[in-house]
C-alpha positions, 0 to 999 in steps of 0.5 A: 264151858260152851259159853267160855268157848263163845267168849274165846271165839268172839275175842278172836282166840279161835274159830272152832274149839272141840270141847270134850268131856269124859264119862267114868265108871268102875266095874264090880270088884272081883277076883275075876274081873270081866274080860276086856275082849268081851267088852270089845265084842259087844262094842263091835256088835252094837257100834260096828265101825271101819277103824275099830281096834283092840289094844291091850297093855298091862297098864291100859286096855283100849276097846275102840269103835272109831269111824274116823280115819286120821292118816293113811299112806299108800305103800311105796311102789317099785316105781321111783316116779310114783309118789306116796299118797297121804289121805285124811278123812276128818269127821265133823257133823253128826245126827242120829239115825231115826228109822223111817226118817233116815233120808230126811236126817241125811238131808238135814245134816248135809244142809246144816250151816253150822256143821258145814262151817265146822267141817270146812274149817277142819278141812282147811286146817288139814290142808295146811298140815298136809302142805307141810309134807306134800309136794306143792300144789298136790293137796286136794279135797276129792270129797267135801262134806259127804254124808256117810251112814253108820250103825247109829249115826249119820256123819259128815266126812271130807277127804283130803289127799296129797302126794308126799315130798320125796324122802318124807316118812310116815313119822314125818307125816304124823309129826306134821299132823298130830293131833288130829285137827277134828279133835282140836279146832282151829287154829290148832295150837292156840285151840289146844292151849284153850281146851287144856285149860277148860277141860282141866277146870271141868275135871277139877269141878267134878272131882277127877275122872278124866282120861288121866285124872287131871283134865288131860284126854289120855288115849282119847282123841289120839290115834291108833293103828299101824305103820309098815316096817318097810314100804312106807304104808300106814293107817291110823284112826282117831280114837273116838267112840272108845272105852279106855280100861285101867286096872285097879285093886281095892285098898286092903286087898291082896292077890287078885281079890278086889280087882276091878276096871276103871272105865272111861268114855270120852265124847265131845263136839266142835263149838263154833259161833253158831253152836247152841249149848243144849244141842251140843250136849245132846250131840255129846250124849249121842256119840257116847250112847252106844259105847256106854250101852256096851259097857252096861251090858258088859258089867251092868255099871252106870256112869257118873 
């Protein structure tokens, strides 16, 4: 579908499409399935990241090691004249760390025309999103295409900020900006429509296994974090580098016997006119590698 993305871009349907895939597995059926928090601990060790999170509900568990901030709000001060500042830090552009050549990799990423183009397009998209809820003239880009280094990769990160209009709430900001532009492409609405159709077809071809089984991403590429009950504070990540666990039970078993986890790991990359299909697939594998290695250590299972 990378070729299909190029067709859409050549035809003017989109400038950039963040095409994603999912890797799935199941744990060994057991009366005592492995602990999700143990998996999260392994993930934190293998892929430490500033916006990691663990979230468990009866129907789903999220083990997240995200390096990306979606939105944050500074807490409201006691001053009535100080505006609340909203910040977004989109990531676009990734290269692996390779030991003794690390500085060369950083320089290579910084100079890459394709990565700079895809990062700039998402910065412009976020400036537009934040402009819907910020004071006129207050949206700025204090850092553009900075290179940040994490445990396994270098990333190109920009910072977009703005001063909120008076009376604007955290919920208003999320409504204006969700889903995160770094996971959609630009323009956002049309890109989402195209991606939904392509990812639905991809799931059908391989017989299911996506975030929700029908080509929808589910939790992956959404946002996870907190909102303050008072004061207006908020900090949300983009749900990437994440394992989503769904509890299942073998047919014909009763009680806790035959219980297992269905495991899903999403990964993707931005397709632009300059994208090479082989390079994009290597980037998908790079982004998913540390997460899938954590799952293998946790339960010894392979992905399909």
